[in-house]
Backbone bond lengths (Angstrom), bond angles and torsions (degrees), N, CA, C in turn:
res aa  C-N    CA-C-N  psi(-1)  N-CA   C-N-CA  omega(-1)  CA-C   N-CA-C  phi
1 M - - - 1.467 - - 1.477 110.45 -
2 T 1.329 117.57 130.61 1.462 123.30 -179.04 1.516 110.22 -93.97
3 F 1.351 115.35 134.57 1.457 120.06 177.83 1.524 110.09 -65.52
4 I 1.321 115.36 130.05 1.490 120.66 -179.17 1.505 110.85 -98.02
5 A 1.328 116.92 113.85 1.470 121.57 178.84 1.501 109.71 -76.60
6 L 1.326 116.37 139.49 1.452 122.02 179.82 1.534 110.18 -97.54
7 G 1.302 115.74 144.51 1.445 121.65 173.70 1.507 110.89 -97.22
8 Y 1.319 117.22 167.97 1.466 119.88 -179.33 1.531 110.51 -65.25
9 G 1.336 116.32 -28.76 1.468 120.10 178.48 1.496 111.19 -65.78
10 D 1.359 116.81 -37.81 1.464 122.16 177.15 1.514 111.54 -60.99
11 V 1.351 116.29 -42.53 1.461 120.81 178.58 1.531 109.97 -66.79
12 A 1.335 115.79 -39.82 1.466 120.26 -177.44 1.524 110.61 -63.77
13 I 1.323 117.99 -34.57 1.475 120.54 178.47 1.539 109.98 -64.48
14 A 1.351 116.22 -42.55 1.459 119.07 177.97 1.558 110.99 -66.87
15 A 1.340 116.54 -31.14 1.462 119.74 -179.55 1.530 111.19 -67.48
16 L 1.334 117.84 -20.63 1.471 120.55 177.78 1.537 110.90 -61.58
17 L 1.330 116.27 -26.79 1.466 119.31 177.64 1.502 112.31 -64.95
18 V 1.311 117.46 -34.32 1.470 121.52 176.88 1.527 109.30 -68.53
19 L 1.342 116.51 -40.70 1.444 120.18 176.72 1.543 110.90 -62.51
20 F 1.307 115.47 -36.16 1.455 120.58 177.70 1.547 110.03 -63.83
21 N 1.329 115.81 -43.96 1.459 119.57 175.77 1.504 113.84 -61.01
22 A 1.357 114.89 -39.98 1.457 119.08 178.08 1.508 111.65 -64.27
23 A 1.358 116.42 -41.66 1.478 120.89 176.96 1.509 111.25 -64.31
24 L 1.315 116.23 -39.04 1.466 119.96 178.45 1.525 110.43 -64.81
25 S 1.317 116.68 -40.25 1.475 120.63 177.65 1.534 110.56 -63.24
26 L 1.316 115.46 -40.24 1.456 119.71 -179.65 1.533 110.52 -67.87
27 Y 1.310 117.07 -38.65 1.460 121.26 -179.33 1.533 111.16 -68.45
28 L 1.306 116.49 -38.56 1.481 122.34 -178.67 1.536 112.02 -89.32
29 T 1.309 116.79 1.72 1.479 123.41 -178.56 1.536 111.22 52.81
30 L 1.338 115.38 48.08 1.439 121.02 179.47 1.545 110.88 -82.66
31 G 1.298 116.90 -22.36 1.456 120.83 -178.67 1.523 113.89 75.10
32 L 1.276 117.99 20.16 1.481 121.55 -178.64 1.505 114.60 -104.88
33 E 1.317 117.77 -4.48 1.465 120.44 -173.12 1.536 112.61 -62.15
34 R 1.356 115.55 -43.52 1.466 118.96 178.78 1.538 109.95 -62.91
35 R 1.338 117.52 -45.99 1.466 119.29 -179.69 1.511 112.03 -63.47
36 L 1.341 118.10 -37.52 1.427 121.00 177.86 1.534 112.48 -62.33
37 L 1.323 115.43 -47.70 1.454 119.97 -179.31 1.529 112.62 -67.29
38 V 1.323 116.06 -40.63 1.498 119.78 177.82 1.525 109.59 -63.36
39 A 1.338 117.03 -44.50 1.465 120.36 -179.73 1.531 110.05 -63.21
40 A 1.313 118.43 -40.92 1.465 121.91 -179.47 1.524 110.16 -65.77
41 I 1.332 116.99 -45.39 1.477 119.53 178.60 1.515 111.17 -63.89
42 R 1.337 115.61 -41.43 1.428 118.87 -179.18 1.567 110.10 -65.37
43 M 1.338 118.31 -38.18 1.428 121.68 177.00 1.511 111.40 -62.89
44 V 1.327 117.37 -44.46 1.489 121.56 179.96 1.526 109.81 -59.77
45 L 1.332 117.24 -46.98 1.468 121.64 -178.01 1.517 110.88 -64.79
46 Q 1.364 115.58 -44.06 1.469 119.87 -176.12 1.523 110.04 -65.84
47 L 1.348 116.28 -47.11 1.471 120.09 -176.69 1.532 111.47 -68.74
48 T 1.340 117.04 -36.17 1.468 119.42 176.32 1.512 111.28 -63.44
49 L 1.346 115.35 -44.60 1.438 120.83 -179.79 1.537 111.46 -64.62
50 I 1.331 117.31 -45.51 1.454 120.50 -179.51 1.504 111.27 -67.18
51 G 1.349 117.08 -29.87 1.463 119.05 175.73 1.516 111.43 -65.25
52 L 1.336 118.38 -41.30 1.473 121.86 177.28 1.512 110.20 -66.11
53 V 1.347 116.99 -41.31 1.454 120.59 179.74 1.503 111.10 -64.71
54 L 1.317 117.54 -44.13 1.462 120.73 -179.32 1.504 110.96 -66.60
55 K 1.311 118.22 -35.32 1.474 120.30 178.00 1.502 111.54 -60.36
56 A 1.339 115.36 -44.99 1.474 119.62 176.42 1.527 112.64 -69.23
57 L 1.328 116.64 -36.31 1.449 121.26 179.08 1.505 111.21 -65.76
58 F 1.327 117.69 -45.34 1.452 120.85 -179.69 1.515 111.68 -63.41
59 A 1.316 116.34 -32.96 1.448 120.00 179.91 1.515 112.36 -69.94
60 S 1.335 116.29 -34.41 1.473 121.01 -177.30 1.540 112.42 -84.22
61 S 1.344 116.39 -38.24 1.470 122.58 -178.51 1.540 111.05 52.59
62 S 1.367 115.49 43.93 1.430 120.55 -179.08 1.538 110.52 -93.00
63 I 1.329 118.07 135.42 1.478 120.67 -179.91 1.545 109.62 -66.65
64 W 1.360 116.94 -33.29 1.440 119.25 -178.42 1.509 113.47 -72.99
65 L 1.343 115.33 -39.78 1.450 118.47 176.31 1.539 110.84 -68.51
66 T 1.316 116.75 -38.03 1.461 120.95 177.67 1.527 109.25 -63.19
67 A 1.320 117.36 -44.18 1.484 121.17 178.83 1.517 110.21 -63.79
68 G 1.330 118.08 -38.58 1.426 120.60 179.45 1.512 113.30 -64.47
69 V 1.328 116.05 -42.71 1.461 121.14 177.96 1.535 109.91 -64.82
70 C 1.324 118.38 -40.17 1.464 122.21 178.89 1.531 110.39 -64.12
71 V 1.321 117.74 -40.91 1.460 120.76 178.02 1.517 110.48 -62.94
72 L 1.330 116.64 -44.09 1.475 119.50 178.81 1.516 111.55 -62.33
73 M 1.331 118.01 -37.50 1.444 122.32 178.51 1.540 110.41 -62.36
74 V 1.360 115.63 -43.50 1.477 118.61 178.73 1.540 110.98 -65.14
75 L 1.337 116.69 -39.94 1.455 120.43 -177.02 1.555 110.63 -66.65
76 F 1.322 116.95 -41.61 1.446 120.16 178.24 1.515 112.00 -67.38
77 A 1.359 116.37 -38.18 1.450 120.91 176.75 1.516 111.14 -62.77
78 A 1.330 117.37 -41.30 1.442 122.76 178.43 1.529 111.38 -63.45
79 H 1.353 115.50 -37.01 1.469 120.03 176.62 1.534 110.36 -64.45
80 E 1.327 116.98 -40.26 1.463 119.69 178.20 1.539 111.85 -62.89
81 I 1.344 116.05 -38.60 1.448 118.74 177.57 1.523 111.82 -62.44
82 T 1.338 116.16 -42.15 1.469 121.01 178.46 1.525 110.65 -63.57
83 A 1.318 116.48 -41.55 1.491 119.77 -177.60 1.525 112.41 -68.03
84 R 1.283 118.55 -21.75 1.482 122.21 -176.31 1.534 112.94 -90.36
85 Q 1.310 118.03 -3.26 1.472 121.46 -179.97 1.492 111.90 -86.75
86 S 1.332 117.20 127.33 1.489 119.79 176.74 1.509 111.69 -80.12
87 R 1.334 118.76 -27.89 1.442 122.36 177.38 1.519 109.67 -131.79
88 P 1.360 116.91 71.52 1.457 119.49 -176.76 1.518 112.87 -75.60
89 F 1.307 116.29 165.50 1.435 122.11 170.39 1.522 109.65 -67.59
90 S 1.321 117.54 149.18 1.475 120.80 177.09 1.514 108.33 -76.63
91 G 1.327 114.40 160.24 1.450 121.01 -179.70 1.501 112.55 72.14
92 L 1.315 116.32 -147.78 1.464 121.34 -176.43 1.540 112.43 -97.13
93 W 1.318 117.14 7.95 1.444 119.40 -175.90 1.515 113.11 -62.30
94 N 1.354 117.45 -45.74 1.461 120.03 -178.54 1.533 110.12 -61.42
95 Y 1.334 114.89 -44.42 1.485 119.13 -179.26 1.541 108.04 -64.70
96 G 1.318 116.05 -43.10 1.474 119.52 -177.38 1.509 111.90 -63.27
97 M 1.352 117.53 -40.69 1.439 119.51 179.98 1.533 110.78 -65.85
98 G 1.325 117.29 -41.88 1.455 119.95 177.67 1.522 111.55 -63.23
99 A 1.349 117.19 -45.42 1.457 120.17 -179.72 1.527 111.86 -63.93
100 A 1.315 116.85 -41.51 1.479 121.02 -178.78 1.509 111.80 -65.41
101 S 1.336 115.85 -45.89 1.474 118.29 -178.02 1.546 110.47 -68.35
102 L 1.299 117.87 -38.70 1.466 119.51 179.75 1.521 111.59 -70.56
103 T 1.329 116.15 -37.62 1.447 119.55 -179.49 1.544 110.63 -63.36
104 V 1.312 116.89 -48.37 1.448 121.06 -178.44 1.520 110.05 -65.03
105 A 1.341 116.07 -48.19 1.492 119.39 -175.56 1.525 111.83 -72.86
106 G 1.321 116.04 -49.21 1.453 119.77 -175.98 1.501 114.33 -65.74
107 L 1.341 116.78 -50.25 1.450 119.52 -175.92 1.526 112.23 -71.61
108 S 1.339 116.97 -37.38 1.487 118.17 -178.95 1.509 111.83 -66.38
109 V 1.330 116.72 -42.64 1.454 120.68 -179.51 1.527 110.52 -69.56
110 T 1.335 117.14 -40.66 1.454 120.43 -179.41 1.551 110.42 -64.31
111 I 1.319 116.07 -46.84 1.479 119.97 178.88 1.516 111.18 -61.90
112 L 1.326 116.06 -38.96 1.477 120.49 177.38 1.527 110.03 -59.29
113 A 1.320 116.59 -47.05 1.488 120.77 -178.89 1.520 111.24 -66.21
114 L 1.305 117.84 -40.67 1.476 120.33 -176.56 1.508 111.47 -69.48
115 T 1.325 117.46 -33.76 1.465 121.03 -175.06 1.529 114.87 -93.09
116 T 1.312 117.28 -15.81 1.461 119.01 -176.98 1.501 115.49 -119.72
117 Q 1.346 118.59 -36.79 1.455 120.37 -177.15 1.499 113.54 -105.21
118 I 1.327 118.70 -52.39 1.465 120.32 -173.19 1.508 110.07 -82.39
119 R 1.357 118.23 -44.51 1.451 125.72 173.86 1.535 114.25 54.10
120 P 1.327 118.28 57.28 1.464 119.38 174.22 1.521 111.85 -72.16
121 D 1.306 118.80 165.04 1.439 122.62 179.12 1.555 108.83 -124.27
122 P 1.335 117.22 108.92 1.489 129.78 2.00 1.545 110.83 -74.14
123 W 1.298 116.45 166.46 1.457 119.73 -175.23 1.509 113.25 -64.94
124 Y 1.369 116.97 -23.66 1.437 120.81 -178.05 1.546 111.77 -94.13
125 D 1.336 117.28 14.94 1.467 121.72 -177.38 1.558 109.25 -45.93
126 P 1.323 118.49 117.85 1.466 120.15 -177.41 1.517 115.24 -60.23
127 R 1.311 118.12 -23.30 1.480 121.38 178.42 1.516 110.62 -63.66
128 Y 1.312 117.14 -26.56 1.470 121.16 178.28 1.535 110.91 -104.44
129 A 1.339 117.19 -42.22 1.460 120.99 -172.09 1.544 112.69 -65.77
130 V 1.328 115.96 -46.38 1.483 120.08 -174.58 1.520 111.32 -67.67
131 P 1.358 119.31 -52.34 1.461 117.85 179.48 1.530 113.60 -62.28
132 L 1.330 115.67 -37.38 1.469 118.92 179.94 1.517 111.44 -64.95
133 L 1.337 116.41 -45.77 1.474 119.09 178.15 1.511 110.70 -64.66
134 G 1.341 117.78 -36.48 1.464 120.76 178.26 1.529 112.70 -59.89
135 M 1.320 115.38 -44.19 1.460 118.97 -179.38 1.540 111.54 -65.78
136 I 1.315 116.10 -40.61 1.459 119.97 179.41 1.528 111.72 -67.54
137 L 1.365 115.69 -44.53 1.461 120.91 179.81 1.504 111.18 -63.41
138 G 1.327 118.00 -42.78 1.460 120.39 -177.74 1.534 112.90 -59.13
139 N 1.300 116.23 -43.11 1.461 120.49 178.73 1.516 112.33 -75.91
140 A 1.321 117.14 -40.97 1.481 120.85 179.06 1.539 108.55 -63.52
141 M 1.329 117.84 -37.63 1.452 122.26 -179.37 1.552 110.37 -60.03
142 T 1.323 115.60 -44.55 1.468 120.12 176.60 1.512 111.96 -60.99
143 G 1.330 116.86 -45.52 1.473 120.75 -179.56 1.512 112.46 -64.45
144 V 1.307 116.68 -44.95 1.473 121.12 179.83 1.507 109.70 -63.31
145 S 1.334 117.96 -43.67 1.474 120.53 179.70 1.522 111.19 -58.97
146 L 1.324 116.65 -45.75 1.463 120.61 -178.18 1.546 109.56 -67.81
147 G 1.312 116.51 -40.92 1.477 118.64 -178.84 1.514 112.78 -64.46
148 L 1.328 118.16 -45.02 1.450 121.42 179.63 1.538 110.16 -68.16
149 E 1.324 115.77 -40.83 1.471 117.57 -179.69 1.549 110.65 -61.10
150 R 1.327 116.50 -44.55 1.469 120.74 178.17 1.523 110.99 -61.28
151 L 1.322 117.07 -44.71 1.489 121.66 -176.33 1.514 110.28 -64.12
152 L 1.304 118.65 -49.73 1.455 121.92 -175.94 1.506 111.98 -69.26
153 N 1.308 117.93 -41.74 1.456 119.45 176.26 1.517 112.88 -63.30
154 A 1.340 116.02 -37.87 1.457 119.95 179.13 1.533 110.56 -66.76
155 A 1.349 116.42 -38.79 1.461 120.23 179.12 1.532 111.88 -61.88
156 V 1.332 114.97 -39.97 1.484 119.66 178.71 1.511 111.33 -71.63
157 R 1.334 115.23 -46.54 1.490 121.00 -175.30 1.504 111.10 -67.40
158 E 1.342 118.26 -39.74 1.465 122.40 -175.46 1.532 112.02 -103.64
159 R 1.306 116.02 29.34 1.478 120.57 -177.85 1.533 111.46 -53.66
160 G 1.319 117.92 -45.98 1.434 121.51 -176.33 1.549 112.02 -63.13
161 A 1.358 115.58 -44.17 1.442 119.28 -179.87 1.529 111.36 -65.41
162 I 1.324 116.90 -40.24 1.488 119.05 -179.22 1.537 110.14 -66.49
163 E 1.312 115.98 -44.33 1.487 118.36 -178.29 1.515 111.79 -69.13
164 A 1.316 116.12 -29.88 1.484 119.65 176.26 1.538 109.47 -64.22
165 R 1.318 117.80 -43.69 1.444 121.63 178.98 1.511 110.92 -66.89
166 L 1.351 117.58 -37.04 1.458 119.97 176.66 1.537 111.21 -65.91
167 S 1.319 115.78 -36.91 1.485 118.77 -178.16 1.518 110.26 -70.76
168 L 1.292 117.50 -18.96 1.512 120.58 176.70 1.509 112.82 -88.32
169 G 1.313 117.09 3.62 1.458 120.56 172.91 1.509 114.60 104.76
170 E 1.309 120.67 -1.12 1.472 121.18 179.11 1.532 109.71 -74.13
171 D 1.311 115.90 148.20 1.469 117.78 176.16 1.561 106.65 -80.11
172 F 1.332 114.00 167.37 1.464 118.76 -171.67 1.535 111.17 -63.99
173 S 1.322 117.10 -38.20 1.473 120.79 -177.82 1.518 111.18 -58.03
174 N 1.359 117.16 -43.11 1.433 121.41 179.77 1.535 111.73 -72.64
175 A 1.333 115.69 -37.28 1.469 119.93 -177.25 1.535 112.21 -65.17
176 I 1.337 115.68 -29.66 1.451 118.90 -177.50 1.510 113.00 -110.61
177 S 1.312 117.88 9.11 1.465 121.17 -174.26 1.524 114.19 -59.94
178 G 1.334 115.98 -37.45 1.477 117.93 178.57 1.503 111.45 -64.96
179 F 1.310 119.50 -41.26 1.468 123.23 179.26 1.511 110.39 -71.55
180 R 1.328 117.04 -31.60 1.464 119.86 176.03 1.543 109.60 -63.95
181 N 1.295 117.38 -47.27 1.470 120.85 -178.96 1.502 110.95 -63.62
182 E 1.340 117.42 -40.26 1.480 120.09 179.04 1.521 110.68 -65.84
183 S 1.364 116.18 -34.27 1.476 119.46 -178.97 1.532 109.11 -69.30
184 V 1.313 118.75 -43.49 1.441 120.84 178.30 1.512 110.92 -64.44
185 R 1.318 115.83 -42.54 1.481 121.09 177.32 1.519 110.68 -58.29
186 S 1.325 116.27 -44.20 1.464 120.80 -178.40 1.548 111.41 -63.89
187 G 1.326 116.88 -38.16 1.452 121.99 178.91 1.531 112.96 -68.66
188 L 1.315 117.31 -26.73 1.467 121.31 -177.90 1.531 114.25 -90.93
189 I 1.310 115.92 -15.81 1.479 119.89 -176.70 1.520 112.82 -55.53
190 P 1.368 120.07 -47.73 1.461 119.29 -177.69 1.517 114.39 -58.73
191 I 1.350 119.57 -43.06 1.468 119.07 -179.80 1.506 110.80 -72.17
192 I 1.339 117.82 -31.94 1.482 118.97 176.24 1.522 109.91 -64.48
193 N 1.332 116.57 -42.64 1.473 120.17 177.65 1.533 111.31 -63.19
194 S 1.333 117.10 -40.19 1.431 119.56 179.40 1.541 112.41 -63.68
195 M 1.322 115.99 -43.91 1.472 119.11 178.85 1.523 111.27 -65.95
196 S 1.351 117.13 -37.36 1.449 119.45 -178.56 1.516 112.50 -67.72
197 A 1.332 117.12 -32.31 1.456 122.47 -174.20 1.527 113.32 -94.14
198 A 1.336 116.82 -16.52 1.451 120.04 -174.36 1.531 111.07 -62.69
199 G 1.300 116.79 129.91 1.453 122.65 178.11 1.504 114.51 95.71
200 L 1.345 117.19 -36.09 1.478 120.76 178.56 1.518 111.75 -96.62
201 V 1.358 117.40 -47.08 1.442 120.48 -178.49 1.541 111.13 -92.57
202 F 1.295 116.95 -37.14 1.466 120.03 179.73 1.513 111.76 -148.90
203 L 1.314 115.93 159.04 1.481 120.05 174.50 1.538 104.76 -102.60
204 P 1.355 116.36 123.73 1.471 119.72 -177.54 1.537 111.27 -57.38
205 G 1.335 113.74 158.53 1.466 119.84 -173.66 1.517 114.34 -61.12
206 M 1.315 118.48 -43.96 1.452 119.82 -177.85 1.530 111.13 -65.15
207 M 1.320 117.30 -42.63 1.442 121.89 179.61 1.518 109.65 -63.61
208 T 1.332 117.37 -43.20 1.477 120.94 178.80 1.516 110.70 -61.56
209 G 1.324 116.58 -44.24 1.470 119.59 179.63 1.516 113.03 -61.80
210 Q 1.362 115.64 -41.06 1.456 118.79 179.88 1.534 111.43 -67.11
211 I 1.329 116.23 -38.86 1.476 118.84 -179.71 1.511 109.15 -67.10
212 L 1.335 118.85 -40.75 1.452 121.42 179.64 1.539 111.67 -65.53
213 S 1.339 115.75 -28.39 1.469 118.06 179.79 1.522 113.27 -87.56
214 G 1.340 116.31 0.44 1.470 119.19 173.30 1.508 115.63 105.28
215 I 1.329 119.29 3.76 1.441 122.58 -179.84 1.563 109.10 -71.09
216 D 1.334 116.68 143.22 1.449 121.24 175.99 1.521 109.22 -56.85
217 P 1.351 119.09 132.75 1.485 121.66 -178.10 1.516 113.58 -55.44
218 V 1.335 117.58 -37.56 1.471 119.78 -179.77 1.543 111.18 -64.61
219 E 1.342 116.85 -42.03 1.441 121.59 176.35 1.537 110.56 -64.41
220 A 1.339 115.41 -40.32 1.476 119.45 178.50 1.511 110.10 -61.71
221 V 1.348 118.53 -38.01 1.435 122.25 178.69 1.525 111.73 -63.50
222 K 1.344 116.81 -40.86 1.442 120.20 179.10 1.525 111.37 -60.80
223 Y 1.319 115.68 -45.99 1.479 119.31 178.94 1.525 111.30 -63.08
224 Q 1.323 115.09 -40.60 1.462 117.43 -177.22 1.541 110.52 -68.69
225 L 1.340 117.53 -38.86 1.456 119.13 175.37 1.536 111.02 -60.17
226 L 1.302 115.83 -43.43 1.478 119.93 178.37 1.522 109.90 -59.33
227 I 1.330 116.82 -45.69 1.477 120.02 -178.20 1.527 110.79 -65.52
228 M 1.321 118.38 -43.02 1.457 120.53 -177.84 1.527 110.38 -64.22
229 F 1.339 117.73 -39.33 1.448 120.36 178.15 1.543 111.79 -65.58
230 L 1.356 114.73 -40.24 1.467 118.72 177.21 1.519 110.65 -64.61
231 I 1.305 117.03 -42.20 1.463 121.02 -179.97 1.524 110.62 -63.90
232 A 1.312 116.19 -42.39 1.487 119.95 178.37 1.521 110.86 -61.85
233 G 1.334 115.44 -44.29 1.469 118.05 179.72 1.513 111.99 -65.07
234 G 1.319 116.99 -44.62 1.470 121.06 178.98 1.524 112.89 -63.69
235 T 1.310 115.70 -41.45 1.467 119.99 -179.24 1.548 110.12 -65.27
236 G 1.337 116.59 -46.90 1.448 120.01 178.80 1.501 112.57 -58.78
237 M 1.339 115.61 -45.12 1.467 120.19 179.99 1.511 110.07 -63.70
238 G 1.316 118.38 -44.64 1.453 121.06 -177.59 1.520 112.82 -66.42
239 V 1.319 118.62 -39.32 1.442 122.10 -179.53 1.539 109.88 -68.03
240 V 1.284 118.53 -44.30 1.470 121.06 179.28 1.505 110.80 -61.10
241 I 1.328 118.14 -45.28 1.453 122.02 -179.50 1.512 111.21 -62.59
242 A 1.348 115.48 -46.66 1.459 119.72 -177.46 1.539 112.23 -64.82
243 V 1.325 117.34 -43.40 1.462 120.99 178.43 1.510 110.28 -65.10
244 W 1.324 118.18 -39.65 1.477 119.66 179.94 1.505 109.97 -65.83
245 L 1.331 117.91 -42.39 1.462 120.52 177.45 1.522 111.94 -63.98
246 G 1.372 115.47 -37.78 1.448 119.85 176.27 1.503 112.49 -62.07
247 M 1.328 115.16 -41.87 1.465 119.79 177.10 1.528 111.62 -60.75
248 R 1.339 116.90 -44.00 1.444 120.09 -179.52 1.516 111.46 -63.14
249 R 1.317 117.09 -34.96 1.456 119.66 -179.02 1.505 111.48 -76.02
250 L 1.329 117.83 -23.93 1.478 121.81 -178.36 1.517 111.67 -78.72
251 T 1.310 119.00 -5.42 1.433 120.82 -178.38 1.533 110.05 -133.96
252 D 1.352 117.42 178.65 1.426 122.16 175.68 1.526 109.68 -136.81
253 T 1.306 117.76 -170.49 1.470 120.37 -176.69 1.523 112.69 -67.97
254 R 1.341 117.96 -15.38 1.453 121.30 177.95 1.521 112.30 -97.47
255 H 1.349 116.32 11.13 1.466 122.62 179.17 1.537 113.11 57.88
256 R 1.311 115.06 40.73 1.470 119.38 175.14 1.509 110.39 -97.88
257 L 1.326 116.96 151.23 1.457 121.23 174.94 1.509 108.44 -79.79
258 R 1.347 119.03 117.10 1.445 122.65 -173.56 1.538 110.88 -104.73
259 L 1.306 116.70 69.76 1.480 119.21 177.00 1.499 111.86 -73.36
260 D 1.360 118.72 -10.05 1.447 119.62 174.78 1.526 111.83 -68.04
261 R 1.316 117.16 -11.60 1.462 120.78 178.54 1.535 112.81 -84.79
262 L 1.336 116.17 -3.12 1.460 121.73 176.81 1.531 108.64 -93.55
263 V 1.329 114.15 152.53 1.459 120.18 173.82 1.518 110.49 -72.08
264 G 1.332 117.33 132.34 1.475 120.37 177.18 1.508 114.02 70.61
265 D 1.325 117.91 29.81 1.450 120.53 177.88 1.515 111.80 -67.16
266 P 1.360 117.73 132.26 1.439 119.18 177.79 1.525 112.02 -69.12
267 P 1.318 119.28 152.84 1.448 120.22 -179.69 1.487 112.98 -63.13
268 A 1.353 115.76 152.26 1.475 119.37 -178.38 1.487 111.62 -68.49
């Protein structure tokens, strides 16, 4: 099978579908047409820019440039986590928790895969390291966002119940344990759904790309299984770390519920 190169006209034809969605939103007065068009334009600019960056990065194969790109990816992912919180922590805490959880989860899982399973030469080859980290970060970012959102909303909504348990002598970890478990569960649901539906409902992106480029389907399945397992591990690690850090920030050494550390906290 020969790889089929796409022209800009081919991409433009597919882009008409987004314009159709925008027109449909306008006709139905959904109010989403502006967001659709802005998101599409932003995607085009971002992907075009990253394509140019990756072309230069692949040509240099520098460990320092690769590390720099990976750090930027983590920082941008942490920013997206912060932007998705309706009740974030004040200051840099929300950003710091997102960055810390993604750094530990994303980089550790990526380095594990590069040094033990994929084994490129050199091991930091950006052709493997950057796309692999991107897939892990993208899914971990979603899980961490959902986990933190569920935890912080539950702390605000169930303030009375948590403080009642604290007043009865329970420590903070026990008083919020139910909400902690629900938060972790919420963060893991997307990757669980993806693994459950892969192969029957949809063909994952990496596997589809490899098949379209002429790779044997069985080999494409092996790579996709590896990627899904890595994503699941990274997502689980990131969600647990983020929720744990969120719990620590919600309390103090006296085991009090510190909702004053959230933005827009209602008065006591």
